[in-house]
N, C-alpha and C positions, 0 to 999 in steps of 0.2 A: 619171687623170691622172697624171702620177708624183706617189709621197707620198699616194697616195686611198688609204683602209684600207677593204675591203669585208667586211662580214662579214653571215651573214643568223641570225636570231633562229632559237628553234625554235618549229615550231607548234602546238606543247602544252608544258603545263609538265610533268616528268619526275612520276613517280609519287610520293610523300611516302617517304624513310626513314627508318629508326631506327637510332641508329648507338648504340652499347654501351659503355661505360666499366666497367670494374672492375680491383682490385686488382691480379689475376692477370693483365691483357692486357697488349698491345703494339701501339707504336705504328705498328711495320709493319704492320698488320693492316686490313683493310677495316673492321672495327670492325660490320660487318651482322648479326652473330649473336650471341648470349651466350657462344658457344663460342669466337668468333675477336674478341672485345673488343679494346677500344683501352686500353690504360694510362692517357693521359691525357682530362682536361674537356678542355684546350686541346685538342689534335688533333683532338677531335669538333667541337667550336669552327670549327676554318678546315675542317674539312668541310662542317658543315651548310649547308643552304640554304633559302629560304622553304619551311615543310611541312614540313622536318624536325624530328624529338621526339630528343633525345638523353637513352638511357635508363642512371642514376648506378649501381651497384650499391653493396651498402655495402660501406664499408669508408674509411680515411683518402687524404684527398687533400691534397697541397701544391704549392696552385700560383695563379696568377694567369689568369684566364678573360679574354682577350680575344674580344668577340664580333663575328664579321667579317662577320656574313651578315642580312641586313633581312628580316622577314615583311612579309609582304599581309594584309588583313583577315581571308580565308579561309585565313587558310595562313602563321600564326605558325613562328617557330621555338622551340621546348619544350627548358626541360632538367629533368630532373624523376628524383625517385629513385625506382629498381625498386619496386614494390607491397610495403610488409612490411619492408623493409630499411632501413641509416641509411646513407644517405651524409653522410660527415662533410669538412667542408672546412675544414681544420687550419692558421693561419697560423701555427703552430710561435714564438710572440710575434715575431716579423720581418714579415710579410708583412701588409699595410696595405690589402689590401682583395683582393676572392673572386673579382667579376664588374664587369668594366670593358664598359662599351657609349657612343656617339656616335655620333649622328645616324642611330640603328636604329631602325625600328619594329617595331611587332608581336612582343614579345616573352613570353616566359611561363618564371618559374620555381614550381618544386612540390615542397616535401615536403624541403626540403635542410638542413643540421644546419652551423652555423661555430662556430666558436670558436676562442681561442687568436691573438687579430691583436694586432700591433704596439701596447702599453700605450704608446709615444712617441711614434706617428703618429695622431693625435686626430680630427683632418681629413680623412680621409677615409673611407670607408664597405664595409662589405661589396659594394654594391652601388651601384656607383659611375658614375652614370647624365648623360649631359648629350647634352641636344636632344634624345632621345628620344620617341615618339609611342606611347603604347599600349601600355604594359611594365603587366606585371601578377606580382605577386611573391605565391604563398601557402603557407600549412603550412609554412613555415620556420620554426627554431627560431635564436634567436642566445645561446649564452651568453657574455657578457661579463664575467663576473664575475674576468678574469684580473687588473686592474686599470684603467688609465684608457683602455677600449677605445673603438675609432671609431665611430663610428654604424653601425647597421643598414643604412639607406639615406641618399645624399648625392645628392640630385639638382640639377639646375639645367636652366631651358630643358624640360621636359619637359611633355608635352600628354600629359592622361588618364591619369596612374599610378593604378594601384588597391595597395594593399598590405593584403590581407584575411587571418583568421585564423593570424596568426602570434605566436608569444611570444618579447620579446624582453629581455632582462635586462641591466640596468648598465653600459650603452656611458657615456661621459664627459660629453660633450657635446651631446644631444639625438639621442636612439635614432632618430629620424626626421630628417632635416635635409634642407627643402624649398625651393627657391628658385626664383622666376617658374615655377611647376608648376600651371597652371592647369587644373581639373576634377580634380583629384588625388581618391579614393576611401582612404580610411583606416577601415577597416571590421573590425570584431569579432576586434581584438587583444590581445594580454597586453601591457603596456609597465611592467618594473616596476625600480625603483630606478635609474631614471638620475642620475647625480652631480651633474649642472646641469639641467637640460633633461630633461622628457621627449621634447616637440616642439619644433624650429623650424622655422616656416613665415614664410617671407619673400615675401609676394608683394605685386600693386599691390591696389588696395584693388577691383579689377574682377574679379580672377581667385581666383577662388572656390576653399576646396575642402569 
């Protein structure tokens, strides 16, 4: 009938893709190999779908990454550093967050470095998560020594959040700030010199961490 939209879904998922990002990359490329790397993590995040991986080469990135895709239980969306290389997200004392995700599921972040985020914006976080599910953050390092730094993770209404094997230094107001996040797992992390509280957990009594 007039005004009816018709579409057909694919019969099978596309094969997982790997997108490469590097300081010498170009966002006009497809990013599907190291020699055709993208320049920004944000561009890779815009291309990635369930099952895809964004490999971030060593170097410095000054950007806020909004995660557009959501993963599936057996096909997460992954952001990780290239093995053996140091991928640094640098806020240049202006940016107050690095990754932002709302209403997303099955995300993975692995082996990333963060530093120099806005000392005047203390109510944000490197990971700003809202109503997400099954987000895993591991092997990340946050150097918050530049002053009253934002939290490492600020999450609201997230189920099954896991933070493992991270080193987090000197944020102002709770290195980990979790509100209504049942089933969170905080495991094998090092948290140093938070200026107010190391962890702020604001759950209902039945919402166990």
